[in-house]
Backbone as a ProteinNet text record, in pm:
[ID]
protein_1_A
[PRIMARY]
MRKIKEERILSFLFIAPSIVLISVFVYGFIIWTGWISLTNWRDVFPDFSFVGLRNYIDLFQNLRFQIDFKNIMVFTVLFLLSSIFIGLLLAILLDRKIRYENIFRSIYLFPMAISFIVTGVVWRWLLNPGTEASGSLGINMLLEQIGLGFLKSKWYTDPSIGIKAVVIAAVWQMSGYVMAMYLAGIRSIPGELSEAAQVDGASIWQIYRYIILPLLRPVTLGAVIILTHISLKIFDLVVAMTGAGIGFSCDVPALFMYDTTFRGNFFAQGAAIATILLISIAIIIVPYLRYSLKSGG
[TERTIARY]
-3655.9	-3593.4	-3651.4	-3783	-3848.6	-3803	-3782.4	-3738	-3597.9	-3510	-3374.2	-3377	-3463.4	-3474.6	-3525.3	-3622.7	-3675.7	-3569.1	-3487	-3380	-3275.9	-3246.2	-3151.2	-3205.9	-3335.2	-3397.1	-3397.4	-3430.8	-3433.7	-3294.4	-3193.4	-3055.2	-3013.8	-3050.8	-3016.9	-3084.9	-3211.8	-3283.4	-3217.5	-3156.4	-3088.6	-2965.6	-2892.1	-2767.5	-2787.3	-2906.5	-2931.5	-2908.3	-2957.1	-2930	-2781	-2701.8	-2557.5	-2495.9	-2541.6	-2489.9	-2520.1	-2642	-2681.2	-2600.1	-2587.3	-2514.8	-2367.2	-2304.7	-2163.8	-2146	-2238.4	-2229.4	-2235.7	-2322.6	-2340.6	-2232	-2214	-2129	-1981.3	-1946.1	-1805	-1764.2	-1815.6	-1773.9	-1829.4	-1950.9	-2007	-1924.5	-1883.6	-1803.9	-1662.1	-1609.8	-1478.2	-1485	-1588.7	-1605.5	-1626.6	-1705.2	-1730.7	-1601.7	-1520.6	-1393.4	-1300.4	-1295.2	-1213.4	-1257.6	-1389.9	-1441.3	-1407.2	-1425.3	-1396.3	-1249.2	-1159.6	-1016.7	-985	-1078.6	-1058	-1130.5	-1185.2	-1259.4	-1182.6	-1245.7	-1182.5	-1243.3	-1289.1	-1353.4	-1246.1	-1233.2	-1128.9	-1184.5	-1311.6	-1373.3	-1489.6	-1557.7	-1671.4	-1787.2	-1786	-1891.1	-1844.6	-1921	-1878.3	-1854.6	-1749.5	-1718.4	-1677	-1766.7	-1743.1	-1683	-1616.6	-1550.1	-1438.1	-1435.8	-1337.2	-1201	-1097.6	-961.4	-863.9	-911.7	-823.3	-728.3	-602.2	-501.5	-428.5	-482.8	-412	-388.5	-487.3	-470.7	-357.5	-343.2	-236.2	-99.5	-92	34.4	76.6	-20.7	9.4	50.9	-11	17.7	161.6	205.9	342	448.3	406.5	498.7	495	405.8	391	500.7	575	687.1	640.9	527.1	478.8	446.8	384.1	352.2	479.1	580.5	707.9	770.1	763.6	814.5	730.5	598.3	508.7	537.4	560.1	586.8	715.5	817.1	942.5	920.6	845.1	818.5	746	646.3	567.7	649.4	743.6	830.6	925.3	983.1	1071.6	993.1	874.6	790.5	756.7	716.9	675.1	789.2	906.6	1021.4	1060.9	1077.8	1119.5	1011	887	774.4	764.6	777.8	770.8	885	1007.3	1124.3	1123.7	1095.5	1099.5	987.9	865.5	752.2	768.9	814.4	831.3	945.2	1056.3	1169.2	1132.5	1074.4	1039.4	928.3	828.4	719.2	768.1	857.6	911.8	996.8	1078.3	1162.5	1078.9	975.1	887.4	815.3	772.4	703.9	796.5	921.5	1018.6	1044.6	1056.3	1079.9	961.7	840.4	722.4	707.4	752.6	741.9	833.5	930.8	1022.7	959.9	827.8	753.5	809.3	828.5	879.4	771.4	813.5	718.1	635.7	511.5	419.3	397.3	391.4	373.4	244.9	137.1	9.2	18.4	92.7	107.1	184.8	297.4	378.7	301.5	227	150.4	46.1	-17.3	-117.5	-52.9	66.2	136.8	174.2	223.8	265.6	146.8	31.8	-87	-165.9	-135.5	-212.6	-220.4	-111	-121	-225.9	-257.6	-358.7	-497.6	-516	-647.3	-678.7	-581.3	-602.9	-590.3	-642.4	-642.8	-512.1	-490.2	-371.7	-376	-496.1	-507.3	-448	-485.6	-432.4	-281.7	-237.6	-93.8	-20.1	-76.3	-11.7	0.7	-105.6	-102.5	2.7	4.2	99.5	242.7	272.1	409	448	351.6	382.8	438.9	383.2	435.6	572.6	582.8	707.5	825.5	799.5	907.5	917.2	848.9	862.9	1002.8	1087.9	1225.9	1239.5	1133.9	1142.7	1205.7	1220.5	1281.1	1384.7	1453.6	1551.8	1483.9	1363.7	1291.4	1237.8	1182.5	1120.7	1218.5	1332	1425.4	1381	1449.8	1417.5	1286.1	1213.7	1086.8	1084.3	987.7	966	1087.9	1116.6	1228.6	1361.3	1373.7	1498.4	1525.2	1421.9	1437.8	1482.5	1423.3	1462	1608.5	1650.6	1790.2	1885.6	1847.7	1931.2	1942.6	1831	1828.9	1908	1922.8	1999.1	2140.6	2181	2318.1	2347	2243.1	2261.8	2216.2	2246	2203.4	2257.5	2370	2428	2341.1	2242.6	2153	2027.7	2017.5	1900.1	1886.1	1762.1	1735.3	1621	1610.8	1497.9	1376.1	1392.3	1285.8	1210	1077.8	999	1013.3	1074.8	1097	1222.2	1297.6	1416.9	1379.1	1386.2	1347.2	1426.5	1548.7	1628.4	1576.8	1500.7	1440.2	1296.4	1217.1	1081.8	1000.2	973.3	883.5	938	1068.2	1126.2	1076.6	1046	991.6	851.1	775.8	642	651.1	756	776.1	784.8	852	867.5	730.7	641	507.1	428.9	440.1	366	415.3	546.4	602.8	559.5	558.8	514.6	372.8	286	146.5	128.3	202.4	173.1	262.4	376.1	466.3	401.3	315.9	246	149	85.6	-5.2	72	187.8	272	319.8	351.7	392.3	283	158.3	47.2	33.7	53.8	47.4	157	279.1	390.4	376	329.7	314.8	210.7	101.1	0.1	57.6	139.8	201.3	298.7	379.8	477.2	407.2	300.5	229.9	154.1	129.3	58.1	151.6	283.5	380.5	391.5	377.5	385.6	517	507.3	626.7	717.7	663	745.5	860.1	840.8	947.1	1068.8	1042.1	1152.2	1217.5	1136.1	1190.8	1279.6	1236.9	1318	1449.2	1443.9	1566.1	1661.7	1607.4	1692	1758.6	1685.5	1742.9	1860.1	1849	1956.2	2071.5	2058.9	2168.5	2157.7	2042.3	2026	2013.4	2073.1	2063.1	1932.2	1900.1	1778.2	1782.5	1899.4	1914.7	1888	1942.2	1923.2	1778.3	1710.2	1569.1	1484.7	1510.6	1434.8	1470.6	1597.7	1642	1597.4	1609	1585.3	1448	1378	1247.7	1134.6	1144.5	1032.4	1016.6	1125	1114	1065.3	1114.7	1058.9	909.6	863.9	721.9	636.3	701.4	629	617.9	660	654	513.5	408.5	272.4	234.2	278.6	250.4	322.7	448.2	525.5	459.5	413.7	346.4	220.4	142.4	22.2	54.6	160.7	201.5	246.2	320.8	367.2	248.9	150.2	33	-42.8	-67.6	-144.5	-70	58.1	136.3	153.5	172.4	185.7	57	-55	-184.5	-201.7	-162.7	-173.4	-82.2	41	138.6	102	51.2	20.4	-93.9	-187.3	-301	-292.3	-173.3	-158.4	-199.5	-279.8	-330.2	-345.8	-426	-460.9	-339.5	-244.5	-124.6	-44.2	-30.3	46.5	-24.3	-156.5	-233	-219.9	-233.6	-229.6	-89.2	11.8	147.5	229.5	231.7	324.8	262.8	153.6	106.3	201.8	199.6	286.1	433.8	463.7	602.8	672.4	793	872.2	918.2	883.9	921.9	859.2	738.8	666.6	748	833	918.6	840.3	718.8	634.8	508.4	499.4	378.1	364.1	239.5	209.5	97.6	82	-20	-162.1	-199.1	-335.1	-361.6	-262.3	-277	-283.4	-203.1	-206.9	-343.8	-400.7	-533.6	-637.9	-629.2	-724.3	-712.7	-589.6	-569.5	-616.7	-584.5	-620.6	-772	-839.6	-982.7	-1066.8	-1044	-1135.8	-1089	-965.7	-918.1	-894.4	-846.3	-821.9	-935.3	-1029.8	-1144.5	-1104.1	-985.3	-944.5	-987.9	-1115.8	-1173.4	-1118.2	-1092.3	-1041.4	-901.5	-815.8	-680.3	-682.8	-770.9	-784.8	-831.5	-923.5	-969.9	-857.3	-769.7	-655.3	-560.7	-536.3	-451	-515.2	-646.6	-717.2	-709.2	-721	-714.4	-575.3	-472.3	-334.8	-312.8	-365.9	-354.9	-427.4	-545.8	-621.5	-544.6	-486.6	-410.2	-287.2	-221.3	-102.6	-136.7	-248.1	-289.8	-333.9	-402.7	-448.4	-330.8	-221.8	-102.7	-49.5	-67.9	-23.1	-127	-253.6	-358.3	-400.1	-418.4	-471.7	-383.6	-250	-167.2	-176	-188.1	-200.6	-331.3	-439.8	-568.2	-563.1	-500.3	-487.5	-403.4	-295.5	-211.2	-289.6	-369.9	-447.9	-551.8	-616.3	-717.3	-654.9	-539.4	-473.4	-421.7	-374.3	-319.3	-426.1	-549.5	-658.8	-667.8	-585.5	-588.1	-689.9
2075.3	1948	1834.9	1840.3	1738.6	1746.1	1869.6	1889.1	1832.6	1852.4	1799	1646.9	1586.9	1442.4	1389.5	1458.3	1416.3	1426.3	1532.3	1548.2	1436.3	1395.7	1285.6	1154.9	1131.2	1009.4	1010.5	1125.6	1138.6	1118.4	1175.3	1158.9	1012.8	944.7	802.6	720	753.1	680.6	698.4	815.4	840.6	751.7	733.6	656.2	508.4	471.7	332.7	234	262.2	166.9	144.5	250.9	236	152	174.2	96.8	-51.7	-82.5	-222.4	-286	-215.9	-270.9	-293.2	-195.3	-209.2	-322.5	-331.9	-437	-575.7	-590.9	-721.4	-750.1	-657	-685.6	-652.5	-589.2	-564.7	-646.7	-607	-673.3	-815.2	-835.5	-970.5	-1066.4	-1021.3	-1107.5	-1127.8	-1027.3	-1044.4	-1156.2	-1152.9	-1257.4	-1393.4	-1394.3	-1519.6	-1575.2	-1489.3	-1534.2	-1589.4	-1520.5	-1569.7	-1705.9	-1728.2	-1858.4	-1966.9	-1935.8	-2033.3	-2076.6	-1983.2	-2016.2	-2118.1	-2141.6	-2237.2	-2369	-2385.7	-2507	-2592.9	-2702.7	-2798.8	-2790.3	-2670.7	-2653	-2654.8	-2768.5	-2787.3	-2833.2	-2809.4	-2853.6	-2760	-2786.6	-2702.6	-2722.8	-2836.4	-2863.3	-2818.3	-2735.3	-2682.2	-2791.7	-2773.3	-2860.8	-2771	-2756	-2664	-2731.5	-2844.1	-2912	-2823.3	-2801.6	-2712.7	-2780.7	-2711.6	-2767.2	-2673.6	-2563.7	-2471.8	-2398.7	-2394.4	-2319.2	-2405.1	-2521.2	-2610.4	-2545.5	-2471.7	-2406.8	-2304.5	-2234.4	-2134.7	-2202.4	-2311.8	-2385.9	-2440.8	-2501.3	-2553.7	-2441.8	-2326.7	-2214.1	-2165.5	-2149.4	-2100.6	-2205	-2329.2	-2432.6	-2449.4	-2375.1	-2382.6	-2300.2	-2362.6	-2294.3	-2172.3	-2182.7	-2068.1	-1950.4	-1976	-1866.2	-1803.2	-1882.2	-1828.6	-1736.5	-1777.8	-1692.9	-1565.8	-1581.7	-1466.2	-1366	-1416.7	-1328.4	-1249.3	-1317.3	-1248.3	-1144.7	-1182.3	-1089.8	-964	-981.4	-865	-774	-830.3	-746.7	-665.1	-730.2	-659.4	-551.6	-588.1	-492.6	-372.7	-397	-289	-192.3	-245.7	-159.7	-74.6	-136.7	-63.4	35.3	-6.3	78.5	202.2	182.2	294.2	392.4	341.8	429.4	506.3	437.8	501.3	604.2	567.9	659.7	784.9	767.3	882.5	971.5	910.9	991.1	1069.6	1002.6	1069	1171.9	1134.8	1228.1	1353.8	1338.1	1453.8	1539.6	1475.7	1549.9	1631.2	1571	1642.4	1757.9	1735.5	1841.9	1960.2	1931.5	2039.5	2117.4	2046.2	2113.8	2203.1	2153	2233.5	2350.4	2334.3	2442.2	2558.8	2536.6	2644.4	2738.7	2726	2815.6	2811	2688.1	2673.9	2713.8	2741.8	2777.9	2655	2680.8	2574.3	2471.7	2521.4	2430.7	2349.1	2411.6	2341.5	2225.2	2245.4	2139	2022	2052.3	1945.9	1872.4	1947.1	1883.5	1788.6	1829.1	1743	1617.4	1634.5	1519.4	1419.6	1469.6	1381.9	1310.6	1378.2	1319.8	1231.6	1237.3	1162.1	1012.2	946.6	801.9	765.9	858.6	829.6	816.6	866.8	864.2	729.2	640.9	509.9	401.5	285.9	176.8	99.2	16.8	-69.2	-172.1	-207.7	-302.6	-242	-116.9	-48.6	-29.7	11.3	27.3	-103.5	-213.1	-343	-382.4	-358.4	-393.7	-310.6	-179.7	-91	-129.4	-150.8	-183.1	-325.4	-410.3	-543.8	-530.6	-438	-411.5	-344.9	-243.6	-167.6	-252.7	-344.4	-425.5	-562.3	-578.3	-704	-707.4	-803.8	-803.2	-844.1	-905.9	-954.2	-1092	-1141.8	-1273.3	-1262.1	-1369.2	-1369.7	-1350.8	-1404.1	-1392.3	-1251.5	-1192.3	-1060.1	-946.2	-977.4	-871.9	-802.7	-697.6	-625.4	-549.5	-541.6	-470.6	-371.8	-280.6	-189.8	-107.5	-104.4	-24.2	-75.8	-206	-260.6	-206.9	-192.8	-136.6	8.8	83.9	223.3	233.6	147.9	149.9	121	29.1	-1.4	118.7	187.3	297.7	418.6	434.9	549	509.4	389.4	347	294.5	256.1	202.5	57	-16.3	-154.9	-241.6	-200.6	-279.1	-275.9	-186.1	-177	-262.6	-334.1	-417.7	-523.4	-559.5	-656	-747.4	-860	-950.8	-911.3	-813.5	-759.1	-867	-869.1	-960.7	-1107.1	-1134.9	-1274	-1332.3	-1248.8	-1293.7	-1315.2	-1439.1	-1463.7	-1382.3	-1342.3	-1263.4	-1119.9	-1075.3	-940.9	-951.1	-1031.7	-1063.3	-946.6	-947.4	-849.8	-708.4	-692.3	-557.6	-486.7	-562.6	-501.2	-446.8	-514.9	-467.9	-337.9	-324.6	-202.8	-80.7	-96.1	16.5	70.4	-20.2	21.4	84	26.2	78.3	217.6	238	369.3	472.8	434.1	525.9	575.1	486.9	525.9	606.2	576.4	634.9	751.7	771.2	879.8	1017	1030.9	1157.2	1188.4	1085	1103.2	1149.8	1089.1	1130	1273.7	1308.4	1445.6	1544.5	1510.7	1599.8	1617	1508.9	1517.2	1609	1588.7	1670.6	1816.1	1838.1	1974.9	2050.3	1982.7	2045.8	2075.6	1982.5	2005.5	2121.4	2130.5	2239.9	2374.6	2377.7	2503.7	2548.2	2457	2494.2	2548.3	2537.4	2588.8	2740	2816.8	2963.9	3008.7	3097.8	3147	3227	3279.2	3358.6	3278.6	3148.2	3064.6	3060.7	3040.8	3036.8	3173.8	3277.7	3413.1	3447.7	3410.6	3436.9	3360.4	3237.8	3157.7	3218	3270.1	3333	3458	3534.2	3653.5	3615.8	3501	3454.3	3389.7	3385.1	3332.9	3186.4	3124.4	2983.2	2966.2	2860.1	2828.9	2755.3	2739.3	2666.7	2525.2	2459.5	2323.7	2317.8	2413.1	2415.6	2442.1	2526.2	2555	2428.9	2353.8	2230.4	2124.6	2115.7	2011.2	2035.3	2158	2184.9	2245.4	2293.9	2356.6	2280.2	2269.4	2214.8	2064.1	1987.3	1841.1	1797.1	1855	1815.9	1845	1955.7	1989.6	1899.6	1825.4	1735.8	1593.8	1572	1436.4	1378	1455.8	1398.6	1356.9	1432.9	1396.8	1268	1257.4	1136	1014.6	1030.9	920.6	879.7	977.2	945.9	873.8	918.6	854.1	710.2	688	552.8	461	509.5	427.4	390.8	488.6	465	370.5	394.8	311.6	170.5	156.7	23.2	-55.7	11.5	-53.6	-101	-17.8	-55.6	-173	-169.1	-272.1	-408.2	-410.3	-539	-611.8	-536.6	-601.9	-593.9	-566.2	-552.9	-682.6	-669	-786.9	-759.7	-657.6	-632.1	-598.2	-522.7	-487.2	-611.2	-701.9	-824.6	-914.4	-926.9	-1011.3	-961.3	-830.5	-774.1	-770	-759.6	-736.2	-863.4	-946.4	-1059.5	-1192.6	-1191.9	-1316.9	-1361.9	-1488.2	-1539.1	-1535.1	-1534.4	-1528.2	-1663.5	-1666.3	-1789.3	-1822.4	-1942.6	-1981.2	-1894.1	-1840.2	-1750.8	-1625.6	-1582.3	-1466.5	-1336.3	-1333.8	-1212.8	-1234.9	-1347.4	-1383.2	-1302.1	-1279.5	-1205	-1278.9	-1256.6	-1329.1	-1314.5	-1195.9	-1176.9	-1264.7	-1280.5	-1367.3	-1513.3	-1550.3	-1686.4	-1715.2	-1617.2	-1633.5	-1658.7	-1582.5	-1598.9	-1738.6	-1780.2	-1913.2	-2023.5	-2008.3	-2111	-2122.5	-2008	-2007.6	-2039.1	-1968.6	-1975.2	-2066.9	-2110.9	-2208.4	-2345.7	-2345.5	-2472.5	-2516.4	-2424.5	-2453	-2489.6	-2446.3	-2466.1	-2341.5	-2337.1	-2215.1	-2183	-2283.4	-2258.8	-2198.5	-2252	-2197.2	-2058	-2035.7	-1902.2	-1801.9	-1843.4	-1756.1	-1726.9	-1824.7	-1802.9	-1698	-1704.3	-1603.1	-1465.7	-1457.9	-1330.4	-1274.5	-1361.9	-1317.6	-1264.8	-1331.6	-1285.5	-1148.5	-1128.4	-998.1	-891	-923.9	-829	-790.8	-889.6	-862.4	-777.7	-806.8	-730.4	-584.5	-560.3	-423	-354.5	-430.4	-373.5	-331.9	-407.8	-373.6	-236.4	-200.9	-70.8	38.2	7.2	108.9	146	47	73.7	169	147.3	245.6	385.6	394.6	525.9	593.1	517.2	574.4	620.1	542.9	582.7	710.1	715.9	836.5	958.8	939.4	1051.6	1100.1	1006.8	1045.4	1118.3	1069.3	1133.6	1273.7	1288.5	1418.1	1513.9	1465.5	1551.5	1564.6	1480.5	1487.5	1396.5
2586	2621.2	2535.4	2518.3	2436.5	2291.7	2244.6	2106.8	2085.7	2184.6	2175.1	2171.1	2253.4	2256	2122.3	2062.6	1932.8	1823.9	1831.1	1732.6	1745.6	1868.8	1889.1	1832.8	1858.8	1806.5	1654.2	1595.4	1449.8	1390.9	1456.7	1409.9	1414.2	1522	1533.7	1425	1394	1289.7	1153.3	1130.3	1003.1	987.8	1097.4	1088.4	1121.8	1168.7	1206.4	1091.6	967.8	858.7	834.6	842.8	823.5	934.3	1058	1170.8	1152	1108.7	1088.5	977	864.6	750	783.2	848.9	886.2	987	1081.3	1182.8	1119.3	1018.3	955.3	852.4	757.5	642.7	664.7	774.7	806.3	928.3	1043.8	1167.4	1177.7	1127.9	1128.6	1044.9	925.2	838.3	892.5	962.9	1026.2	1130.5	1212.9	1314.9	1248.5	1141.1	1069.1	1009.4	950.7	893.2	1001.3	1115.7	1225.8	1273	1277.8	1320.2	1218.1	1087.9	983.4	988.3	1024.5	1030.4	1139.2	1230.3	1339.9	1315	1193.9	1161.5	1061.7	1020.4	928.5	789	748.8	618.1	509.7	442	341.3	206.8	183.7	59.4	28.5	-85.6	-120.7	-24	47.2	144.4	282.7	349.7	479.8	583	659.8	771.6	888	983.9	1094.1	1216.7	1195.3	1306.7	1359.7	1488.4	1550.5	1556.3	1501.3	1503.6	1572.1	1627.9	1699.4	1605.2	1642.2	1566.5	1463.4	1430.9	1338.7	1202.7	1151.6	1021.2	1023.7	1134.6	1146.4	1155.3	1229.3	1240.6	1105.1	1032.7	898.7	804.1	821	731.6	748.1	871.6	894.9	859.6	842.2	796.7	645.3	580.4	435.2	367.6	275.2	210.3	132.5	63.4	-15.3	75.4	190.2	280.7	336.7	362.6	411.1	306.6	178.9	70.7	59.5	68.9	60.5	171.4	292.1	405.5	382.4	330	299.2	189.7	85.8	-24.9	21.9	107.7	150.2	240.1	316.4	398.6	310	208.6	115.1	40.6	-6.1	-79.5	7.8	132.5	221.8	249.3	280.9	313.1	192.9	76.7	-42.9	-87.2	-78.4	-118	-29.3	101.8	194.8	172.9	173.6	162.9	31.1	-78.3	-210.4	-226.4	-187.7	-204.3	-118.9	5.3	94	45.8	4.2	-43.3	-168.5	-267.7	-393.4	-370	-289.2	-261.2	-191.2	-92.5	-21.1	-114.2	-198	-291.3	-389.3	-444	-537.2	-467.3	-343.3	-269.4	-244	-209.1	-185.2	-313.4	-425.9	-554	-591.3	-573	-604.4	-508.4	-386.4	-287.2	-320	-409	-447.4	-549	-570.3	-661.1	-804	-855.1	-990.7	-1091	-1211.7	-1317	-1355.4	-1394.6	-1435.4	-1324.2	-1203.5	-1088.7	-1102	-1146.6	-1157.1	-1255.3	-1364.4	-1464.2	-1405.2	-1340.5	-1282.1	-1171.9	-1090.7	-984.2	-1041.3	-1149.3	-1213.5	-1271	-1330.5	-1387.2	-1278.2	-1166	-1057	-992.6	-991.8	-929.8	-1025.8	-1153.5	-1252.5	-1222.7	-1182.2	-1155.3	-1051.8	-959.9	-859.5	-920.5	-1042.3	-1106.3	-1169.9	-1175.5	-1236.7	-1130.6	-1160.9	-1064.5	-1071.5	-969.3	-968.4	-1081.7	-1125.5	-1237.1	-1363.8	-1391.9	-1510.4	-1496.6	-1378.4	-1354	-1378.4	-1328.9	-1347.1	-1492.8	-1570.2	-1712.8	-1786.5	-1759.3	-1827	-1792.9	-1663.6	-1623.8	-1662	-1683.6	-1737.2	-1877.9	-1956.2	-2090.4	-2083	-1996.4	-1989.6	-1942.4	-1849.4	-1793.8	-1858.4	-1969.4	-2045.3	-2106.8	-2068.7	-2118	-2263.8	-2319.3	-2456.2	-2463.4	-2585.5	-2608.5	-2719.4	-2742.8	-2851.8	-2986.4	-2998.9	-3126.2	-3147.9	-3042.1	-3056	-3033.7	-2969.3	-2932.9	-2805.3	-2768.3	-2645.2	-2660.4	-2550.8	-2549.1	-2433.4	-2435.6	-2324.7	-2287.5	-2158.7	-2108.4	-2161.3	-2178.6	-2233.4	-2373.7	-2454.4	-2588.9	-2580.1	-2487.7	-2469.4	-2427.7	-2335.4	-2290.2	-2405.2	-2492	-2608.3	-2700.8	-2723.8	-2818.7	-2771.4	-2639.9	-2588.6	-2548.3	-2588.7	-2564.5	-2425.5	-2352.1	-2216.3	-2208.9	-2314.2	-2320.7	-2208.1	-2150.1	-2040.2	-1914.5	-1911.6	-1796.6	-1814	-1924.5	-1948.2	-1839.1	-1811.4	-1705.2	-1747.4	-1681.4	-1703.9	-1622	-1536.4	-1454.4	-1379	-1390.2	-1307.4	-1348.4	-1464.3	-1503.7	-1439	-1368.7	-1296.4	-1149.3	-1099.5	-958.9	-858	-892.5	-798.3	-786.4	-886.4	-881.9	-833.3	-901.2	-858.7	-807.8	-678.6	-616.3	-625.9	-643.8	-654.4	-779.3	-885.4	-1006.4	-980.6	-896.2	-861.2	-780.9	-701.2	-622.2	-713.7	-828.1	-920.8	-962.9	-1000.5	-1043	-928	-808.4	-693.6	-654.6	-659.2	-625.5	-729.1	-855.1	-960.9	-933.7	-884.2	-862.5	-735	-628.4	-498.4	-459.9	-524.3	-483.6	-504.6	-605.8	-627.6	-514.8	-461.6	-347.9	-224.7	-201.2	-88.2	-109	-233.4	-264.2	-224.7	-256.5	-223.5	-72.4	1.8	148.2	202.3	154.7	202.5	159.3	37.4	-11.4	71	104.3	189.6	327.8	379.3	509.1	507.4	402.6	391.8	379.5	297.9	276.7	402.3	494.5	617.1	725.4	704.4	801.6	784.8	891.1	879.2	815.4	718.8	650.9	741.7	852.5	943.3	1002.2	1018.4	1075	981.8	853.3	756.1	742	742.8	730	848.6	968.6	1087.4	1081.9	1032.1	1021.4	918.9	808.1	706.9	760.9	841.6	903	993.4	1060.3	1148.6	1072.8	938.5	857.3	820.3	840.8	806.7	655.5	604	461	433.9	305.1	268.1	322.3	310.3	360.6	510.3	585.1	729.9	767	689.1	715.8	701.7	593.7	572.4	676.7	710.3	801.8	944.9	993.2	1135.2	1165.3	1062.4	1087.1	1017.9	885.4	809.6	831	815.5	828.1	966.3	1076.5	1207.2	1220.7	1159.5	1166.5	1077.1	986.9	896.2	950.4	1073.9	1130.1	1131.6	1167.3	1159.2	1017.5	917.6	778.6	743.3	786.2	759.2	823.8	946.7	1015.7	941	896	819.7	689.7	620.4	496.1	520.6	628.3	661.9	688.5	762.9	794.3	666.7	581.5	459	365.4	344.9	252.7	306	436.3	494.4	479.1	500.6	482.2	338.8	243.3	101.8	69.1	119.8	85.4	143	266.1	329.5	259.4	200.6	134.5	-18.1	-70.8	-216.1	-286	-389.3	-460.5	-609.4	-642	-781.6	-867.1	-813.1	-889.5	-924.3	-829.6	-852.7	-953.4	-939.8	-1031.5	-1175.4	-1194.7	-1329.7	-1387.3	-1303.8	-1353.1	-1367.4	-1264.6	-1264.9	-1228.2	-1152	-1094.5	-985	-953.9	-846.6	-884.8	-1013.7	-1057.5	-1053.9	-1106.1	-1108.9	-967.6	-920.9	-786.4	-679.8	-709.2	-617.7	-583.9	-676.2	-649.5	-641.4	-696	-691	-608.7	-543.8	-471.5	-342.7	-303.2	-179.4	-106.4	25	101.2	46.8	-1.5	-52	-174.1	-261.2	-377.7	-334.7	-236.8	-182.4	-122	-54	4.7	-104.5	-213.3	-323.3	-384.4	-413.6	-472.4	-378.1	-250.2	-152.3	-136.6	-131.1	-101.6	-224.1	-333.6	-446.7	-559.6	-555.6	-653.8	-592	-468.4	-401.3	-311.1	-282.7	-195.7	-53	-10.4	128.3	207.9	237.9	294.2	432.2	513.3	648	642.9	556.2	545.7	484	386.8	329.9	433.5	520.4	628.1	726.1	748.1	837.3	779.1	647.6	583.6	595.6	571.6	581.9	723.8	822	961.2	995.3	944.8	968.4	905.2	785	719.1	800.3	851.1	932.1	1058.2	1124.3	1246.3	1214	1102.4	1063.5	1040.6	972.3	946.4	1076.2	1163.9	1290.3	1378.7	1372.7	1451.1	1411.1	1284.8	1235.6	1263.1	1237.3	1240.9	1383.1	1469.8	1603.5	1684.7	1691.2	1764.3	1705.4	1572.6	1509	1550.1	1554.5	1595.4	1740.9	1825.8	1966.4	1978.8	1900.3	1901.6	1853.7	1748.6	1694	1794.6	1863.9	1962.1	2080.9	2125.1	2239.1	2204.9	2079.6	2039.7	1989.7	1982.4	1938.7	1790.1	1714.6	1569	1511.1
[MASK]
+++++++++++++++++++++++++++++++++++++++++++++++++++++++++++++++++++++++++++++++++++++++++++++++++++++++++++++++++++++++++++++++++++++++++++++++++++++++++++++++++++++++++++++++++++++++++++++++++++++++++++++++++++++++++++++++++++++++++++++++++++++++++++++++++++++++++++++++++++++++++++++++++++++++++

């Protein structure tokens, strides 16, 4: 009994530094940020005068934040639908035991090996529409060379497209990750289920629709949670690729928070934006964690 008690104490001592560091530098800073969002700190000099929810009220009346909120909703919806559709399609194709599967899988997963900063720089070049002096560049040049010049676009320089151009780069980077999730899920389904369905006369389409896809719902839920978390806090891809864009057409809340806090020195309003982002992500993550705990996953 004494030995068990000593082992528990020793185990606690091993994890104690991590508990202290996480408590201070994660949860402590979250509480500090929440408090700052309720103060009047609007300059480089701290002002901890309590103003309640005034920063939040001013924020929701701010035109840029309203545009950012719309942009992030459009980005999230398009990013989720496109990444899940492409990832599932690639996983199904690879599951058909095609030749050189390992090569294709590596190619699809390659974008995950680079950062969003690199992705943003590369896609900034690819989607550069060019000018009258330089002519078409990037994808527009390719479209011209293959006789599809009528498909040329101004991409991220067109306010009507704006954030949708950023979606293309984000989907390119994350669809391979979703493919890996779905492929692992498909490969974990017992083959006897598909074989039994084939014996009963089910087609490949029916097998995927009525057997495999329903069994992949936990994978889909996990993919939705991960992608939503990424989309709500997207920052580096936008900074490297487009910036705020013309008329804030590519702007997102995280970029607005950075400009407000570290360029405008409006620390209280920046903390309010950060708190809103935290709450938005928590609304997605907390129910998922509760579901996982209840289901034993």
